[in-house]
Structure formats: C-alpha cells, structure tokens
N, C-alpha and C positions, 0 to 999 in steps of 0.2 A: 692212539685213540683211547685205549683202555686207561692209560695213565691220566689223560686229560679228564675223563669222566670221573675217575676216582678222586682226583685233585679237586674238581668242582664240587663233588658230593661232600668231601671233607670240609671244604671252605664253607659250604652252606650250613652244615651242622655246627661248625664253630661259630659262625655269625649268628645263628639262631639261638644258641646257648648264651652267647654274650648279650644279645638283645633282651632275652627274657630274664637274665640275671640282673641287668642294669636298666630295666625298662623305665623306672621312675626318673632316673638321672638323665636318660636319653630323651625322654619326652619333653623336657624343658627346652631343648634345642630343635625339636621337630617342627618345621614350618607348616606341616599339614594340620597340626592341632592349634586351636585358638584357646585363649584364656577365657574361662567362664566361671561364674559363681555357682556353687553347688550348696544347697541347704540340706542339713541332716539333723536328726535328733540323736543325742547321745543316749542310746538305749541298750548298749552292751558294755560290759566292763572292759577296761583297758588292759592291754598286755603290758607287763613290766619288762623293761630292758635295762641292762646295766647292773651295777652293784653300788651299795652304800650311798654316798652322796651324788653319784652319777646316774641315778635312776631316771628313766624317761618312761612316760606312759604313751603307748601307741594305740590309736583308735582306728579300726577298720570298719567303716560304716557305709550304708547305702543312702544316697541322697538324691535330690532332684534339682535340675536347673530351672530357671524361671520359665522355660518353654515346656517343662514337664518331663524332660528326658531323664531317665534313671541312670545314675552314675555311681560307681564304687569309688570311695575316697579313703585316703589314709593320711593321718596327721599325728604328730606327737607333741607332747607337752612335758615340762618339768614338774607340773603339778597335776594331780588327778582331778579331772573335771566332774562337776556335779551331774549325776544322772538326771535324765529328762530335760537337759538343757538343749538349746538349739545352737547349731554352729553354722557359720557361713565360711566356706573354703573357696579360695581363689585357686582353681585347678587348671592345669594344662596337660591333658591326657591323664596319666597316672601320677604326674608330678604335682605336689602341693606347694604353691608359691607363698601363700599366706592363709591364716585362718583367724577367726574371731568368734567369741560367744555373742549371740544376738538375742534380742527379745522377740517374742512371738509376733508382735505387732509389725515388725519390719519385714517379715517373710511374706512374699506374694501369696494371695489367697489360694490360687491354684496349687501351689507347692505345699502349703499348709494342709490342704485337704488330702493330698497324696501322702504326706508324712503321718497324718492321723489315721488313715486307712491302712497303712503299712504295718 
C-alpha cells in the first residue's frame, strides 16, 4: 500500500512538472481549449533570445478577447515590433498559432476601451 501511494505521488509530481514546462506546446492539442483572437497593445519591450543572426524577440503581453476576457499572450518575431502597435493573436490556451499587427480601427470597441484603460 505504501509503495502504491509513493508511486502515485511521484507520478503526479512528474506529470505536473512536465505539464508546466511544456504548457504552450501541450495546449495546442488540448480539446478543452478553443481557438480565439486576443488583441493587445505592444507596450513592453521585447525580450531577446538567441545570438547574432538567430535573434528572436519575445513579447509577453496582456490582451483581451472580443468578449472582454483578459488573457496573457506570448509571441515571438524575427524583427522588433514598433511600440504602441496593436497585435491580434490567434491563441489556444497558452499556445500562439498566429499573430499579426493590426490597425486600431479593426479592434472591437469594447476591447479598445479596455486596452486604453489598462
């Protein structure tokens, strides 16, 4: 009985560590998450990853869905994006499927108000 409890405890810890380590990659296959567009303003500098010609710029932002739900998003680019730009991210949980820079006029009014007040 003790061995079973220890084995289950160890298995839970290992599974938890793997899940939190690879959350973004696993979310793309999770059937409980739906794809949704999240709008955000680039208001923080990007983090640089890589060296020399392999540099990528990673953005960790807070955005809003068209329903007004607050979401944390992450995306990366080979070029540094202009500050105060708006981005639309197609997200599924923590996974970013696609992103694009958009103009202010295509953002739903409810979302734009939340981004301005944030």
